[in-house]
C-alpha positions in Angstrom: -15.5 -37.6 130.2 -12.1 -38.4 131.3 -10.7 -39.4 127.9 -12.1 -35.6 126.9 -10.2 -34.1 130.1 -7.1 -35.7 128.8 -7.2 -34.6 125.0 -7.7 -31.3 126.0 -5.3 -31.0 128.4 -2.9 -32.3 126.1 -3.7 -29.4 123.7 -3.4 -27.2 126.4 0.4 -28.3 126.9 1.0 -28.4 122.9 0.2 -24.5 123.2 1.9 -24.0 126.1 5.0 -25.5 124.4 4.9 -23.8 121.4 4.4 -20.7 122.9 7.3 -21.2 124.8 9.3 -22.2 122.0 8.8 -19.0 120.0 9.0 -17.1 122.6 12.7 -18.8 123.1 13.3 -18.2 119.4 12.3 -15.0 119.8 14.6 -14.1 122.7 17.7 -15.3 120.8 17.0 -13.3 118.0 16.9 -10.1 120.4 20.0 -11.1 122.3 22.1 -11.1 119.3 24.2 -7.9 118.7 25.2 -6.8 115.2 28.3 -8.0 114.2 31.1 -6.4 111.8 33.7 -8.6 109.9 36.6 -7.4 111.0 40.2 -7.7 108.9 42.6 -8.9 111.7 45.8 -8.0 110.1 44.9 -4.5 110.0 45.4 -2.8 112.9 42.2 0.2 112.1 40.1 -2.8 111.4 40.9 -4.4 114.5 39.7 -1.2 116.4 35.6 -1.3 117.6 34.8 1.9 116.4 36.9 1.7 113.1 33.3 1.2 111.0 30.8 3.3 112.7 29.1 3.1 109.2 29.1 -0.7 108.9 27.9 -1.2 112.4 25.0 1.0 111.8 24.4 -0.5 108.6 24.0 -4.3 110.6 22.0 -2.7 113.3 19.6 -1.6 110.9 19.8 -4.4 109.2 18.7 -6.4 111.8 16.1 -3.9 113.3 14.6 -4.5 110.3 14.7 -8.3 110.3 13.1 -8.3 113.4 10.3 -6.1 112.3 9.8 -8.1 109.6 9.9 -11.0 111.6 6.9 -9.7 113.8 4.8 -9.2 110.9 5.3 -13.2 110.4 2.2 -14.8 111.7 3.3 -16.8 114.9 3.1 -19.8 113.3 5.5 -19.1 110.7 7.7 -16.7 112.8 7.7 -20.0 114.9 8.9 -22.5 111.7 11.1 -20.0 110.3 13.0 -19.5 113.4 13.2 -23.5 114.2 14.5 -23.8 110.7 17.2 -21.1 110.1 18.2 -19.9 113.9 18.3 -23.5 115.6 18.4 -25.6 112.4 16.0 -28.2 112.9 14.6 -30.6 110.8 11.0 -30.2 108.9 9.7 -33.1 110.6 11.3 -31.8 114.3 9.3 -28.6 113.9 6.3 -30.3 112.8 6.5 -32.4 116.6 7.2 -29.2 118.2 4.5 -27.0 116.5 1.6 -30.0 116.4 1.7 -29.6 112.6 2.7 -32.0 110.0 5.8 -31.3 107.9 4.1 -30.4 104.9 2.9 -27.6 106.6 5.7 -26.6 108.4 7.6 -26.3 104.6 4.7 -24.2 103.7 4.7 -22.0 106.6 8.4 -21.6 105.8 8.3 -21.0 102.1 5.7 -18.2 103.0 7.9 -16.6 105.5 10.7 -16.6 103.5 8.9 -15.1 100.4 7.5 -12.1 102.9 10.7 -11.7 104.5 12.7 -11.5 101.1 9.9 -8.9 100.0 11.0 -6.9 103.3 14.2 -7.1 103.4 14.8 -6.3 99.5 16.1 -2.7 100.3 19.1 -4.2 102.1 20.2 -6.6 99.4 
């Protein structure tokens, strides 16, 4: 009976850690502000309001990416964020989400394919 409680407690901690990691990754994405390319040699380009069209485009792209990320499953989103945003290895991600490296590779591949399809208009 005690062994069963310990295993169940381990699953709860793993789920909590997974959810916490997922939420943290999403917060990092949300906190990023759109960035524009600046040509520091040109005084006109150095002004923040010099290219409002580009700033609006980048903002729209980030909004579309955030929406596309929300369409992924929680597992795919967590794996994709840990890989692409945080640069974690497949093995590190597998440990974090309680899966295998092979499953993580599959989730990331499916996430990339889905994101590429949704983000196609922005290419």
